[in-house]
C-alpha positions in Angstrom: -12.0 6.9 9.0 -15.4 5.2 9.5 -17.0 7.9 7.4 -14.9 7.0 4.4 -15.1 3.2 5.0 -18.9 3.2 5.2 -19.7 6.0 2.7 -19.1 6.2 -1.0 -15.8 8.0 -1.5 -16.2 8.5 -5.2 -16.3 12.3 -4.9 -12.9 12.3 -3.1 -9.7 12.3 -5.1 -7.2 13.9 -2.7 -6.5 12.3 0.6 -4.7 13.3 3.9 -3.4 10.5 6.2 -1.8 11.0 9.6 -2.2 11.3 13.3 -4.2 13.6 15.6 -2.0 16.4 14.4 -3.4 16.1 10.9 -6.9 15.5 12.3 -6.9 19.2 13.2 -7.0 20.0 9.5 -10.7 20.1 9.1 -12.2 19.1 5.7 -14.0 22.4 5.5 -10.7 24.1 5.0 -10.2 22.2 1.8 -12.0 21.8 -1.5 -14.8 19.2 -1.4 -12.7 16.6 -3.2 -10.3 16.4 -0.3 -10.8 13.7 2.4 -8.9 13.6 5.7 -8.4 10.1 7.0 -6.2 11.2 9.9 -7.3 10.0 13.3 -6.2 10.6 16.9 -4.1 7.8 18.4 -3.1 6.5 15.0 -0.5 7.2 12.3 -0.4 7.6 8.5 -0.2 3.8 8.1 -3.7 3.4 9.5 -5.2 5.7 6.9 -3.1 4.1 4.1 -4.3 0.6 5.0 -7.9 1.8 5.0 -7.5 3.5 1.6 -6.0 0.3 0.1 -8.8 -1.8 1.7 -11.2 0.1 -0.5 -9.1 -0.5 -3.6 -9.2 3.2 -4.2 -6.5 5.0 -6.1 -6.4 8.7 -5.2 -5.0 11.4 -7.5 -3.1 13.0 -4.6 -1.9 11.6 -1.3 -0.6 13.8 1.5 1.3 11.8 4.1 2.0 13.3 7.5 5.5 12.4 8.8 5.3 13.8 12.4 4.3 10.5 14.1 6.2 7.3 13.1 5.8 5.2 16.2 2.1 4.4 16.6 2.1 0.9 15.2 2.3 -1.2 18.4 2.9 -4.9 17.8 2.8 -4.3 14.1 4.2 -7.2 12.0 2.8 -6.0 8.7 0.0 -3.7 7.8 -0.1 -5.1 4.3 -2.4 -7.9 5.5 -5.0 -5.5 7.0 -8.3 -5.4 5.3 -10.1 -2.7 7.4 -9.4 -0.5 10.4 -11.2 -2.9 12.7 -13.3 -6.0 12.4 -17.0 -5.2 12.4 -19.7 -7.8 12.9 -22.5 -8.0 10.3 -24.8 -6.1 12.6 -22.2 -3.3 13.1 -21.7 -3.1 9.4 -25.4 -2.6 8.9 -25.9 0.0 11.6 -22.8 2.0 10.8 -23.6 2.0 7.1 -27.2 3.1 7.5 -27.2 5.1 10.8 -24.3 7.6 11.2 -25.1 8.2 14.8 -23.6 4.8 15.6 -20.2 5.7 14.2 -17.2 6.5 16.4 -17.1 10.3 15.9 -20.6 10.6 17.3 -20.0 8.6 20.5 -19.9 10.4 23.8 -16.1 10.3 24.4 -15.3 11.5 20.9 -18.0 14.2 21.2 -16.6 15.5 24.5 -13.0 15.5 23.2 -14.1 17.5 20.2 -15.9 20.0 22.5 -12.7 20.3 24.6 -10.6 20.9 21.5 -13.0 23.6 20.3 -12.7 25.3 23.6 -8.9 25.2 23.7 -8.5 26.3 20.1 -11.1 29.0 19.8 -10.0 31.9 17.7 -11.7 34.6 19.7 -9.7 36.7 22.1 -12.4 36.5 24.7 -12.4 32.7 24.6 -8.6 32.6 24.7 -8.6 34.6 27.9 -10.9 32.0 29.5 -8.3 29.2 28.9 -6.0 28.7 31.8 -2.5 29.5 30.9 -1.4 27.0 33.5 -3.4 24.2 31.8 -1.7 25.0 28.5 1.7 25.1 30.2 1.1 21.7 31.8 0.1 20.1 28.5 3.1 21.5 26.7 5.4 20.4 29.5 4.0 16.8 29.0 4.6 17.0 25.3 8.2 18.1 25.8 8.7 15.1 28.0 7.2 12.8 25.3 9.6 14.3 22.7 12.7 13.9 24.8 13.7 10.6 23.3 15.7 9.7 20.2 14.0 7.3 17.7 16.4 4.5 17.0 16.7 2.6 13.7 15.8 -0.7 15.4 13.7 -3.6 14.0 10.4 -2.1 15.0 11.2 1.2 13.3 12.5 -0.6 10.2 9.1 -2.5 10.0 7.3 0.8 10.1 9.4 2.5 7.5 9.3 -0.6 5.3 5.5 -0.6 5.4 5.3 3.1 4.7 7.6 2.6 1.7 5.4 -0.2 0.5 2.3 2.1 0.4 4.2 5.0 -1.1 5.7 2.9 -3.9 2.4 1.1 -4.5 0.4 4.3 -5.0 3.2 6.0 -7.0 3.2 3.1 -9.4 -0.5 3.4 -9.7 -0.1 7.1 -10.8 -0.9 8.8 -7.5 1.0 12.0 -6.7 2.5 11.5 -3.2 3.8 14.3 -1.0 5.2 14.0 2.5 4.4 16.8 4.9 5.5 17.7 8.4 3.1 19.7 10.4 4.5 22.6 12.3 4.7 22.3 16.1 6.1 24.6 18.7 9.6 25.8 17.8 11.1 24.3 21.0 9.6 20.9 20.5 10.4 20.9 16.7 14.1 20.8 17.8 13.6 18.0 20.3 15.4 14.7 20.1 12.3 12.9 18.8 11.4 15.4 16.2 14.9 15.7 14.8 15.5 11.9 14.8 12.1 11.3 13.1 13.0 13.9 10.5 16.4 12.3 9.9 14.9 8.8 9.6 12.4 10.0 7.0 15.1 11.8 4.9 17.3 8.7 5.1 14.7 6.2 3.9 12.8 8.6 1.7 15.5 11.0 0.3 14.2 14.3 -1.0 16.0 13.7 -4.3 13.6 10.8 -5.0 10.5 11.6 -2.9 8.5 14.8 -2.7 8.2 16.9 0.5 6.0 19.9 0.9 7.9 22.9 2.4 7.0 23.3 6.1 5.2 26.2 7.6 7.5 28.2 9.9 6.9 27.3 13.6 6.9 31.0 14.4 3.7 31.4 12.3 1.6 29.1 14.4 0.2 28.5 17.8 -0.8 25.2 19.4 -3.1 24.0 22.2 -0.4 21.9 23.8 2.9 22.3 21.9 2.1 19.9 19.1 -1.6 20.2 18.1 -2.5 23.3 16.0 -5.3 25.5 17.3 -8.1 26.3 14.8 -6.6 29.5 13.5 -3.2 27.8 12.8 -4.9 24.7 11.4 -6.6 26.9 8.8 -3.3 28.7 8.1 -1.7 25.3 7.6 -4.5 24.1 5.3 -4.0 27.2 3.1 -0.3 26.6 3.1 -0.8 23.0 2.0 -3.0 24.0 -0.9 -0.5 26.6 -1.9 2.3 24.1 -1.8 0.4 21.5 -3.8 -0.3 24.1 -6.4 3.4 25.1 -6.4 4.4 21.5 -6.9 1.9 21.1 -9.8 3.2 24.2 -11.5 6.8 23.1 -11.3 6.2 19.8 -13.0 
């Protein structure tokens, strides 16, 4: 996100917003005019608020729908002006020295190295990854997804804010598509995944809002049950580009 906030985004016209699931969709998999604002630990709302803070109207907006609950203590994201408050000194350094930005910090660097290790496409590297470690991570994800998302006041706030952004950009002429990233077949049928899907379809009916067709869960592999490995992330990126083209041709 900091890359877009501090750099000139004039070359970008198509944007992806979402969580760490969409963060796996590396920009190198897309044409140069695509920008991925997804970030680990956040949701689509964070990317949408950043986009609006720049007063930038994209041609195409792809909104991940997998994660709806990462807006802790949120009253209204409409009042947000930037992803975080930077001091004047931070603004200067982050604008002029990329090494000071979050993605280049030690923790982020280490996490990226770990992801590269666990999602390597080579058979030799895959064999080095402990099957037990993968199993433990997937077990934890299954536990996280063993809850039903309720239509309570917090969820209504989240959905209301999402609708605000979707309607705002649609009125500005942006083409908006919702997309659900594929996860393991078992977790895709969990309580959380199913209830999240149902809430989206209730508040954003497919008859009025556009959804990209999902990639079949049997076609992908993950590092932990929910995050695509590199090979599957590339496969999903190709699928997204194909779906976007299909939508354009059908208009």
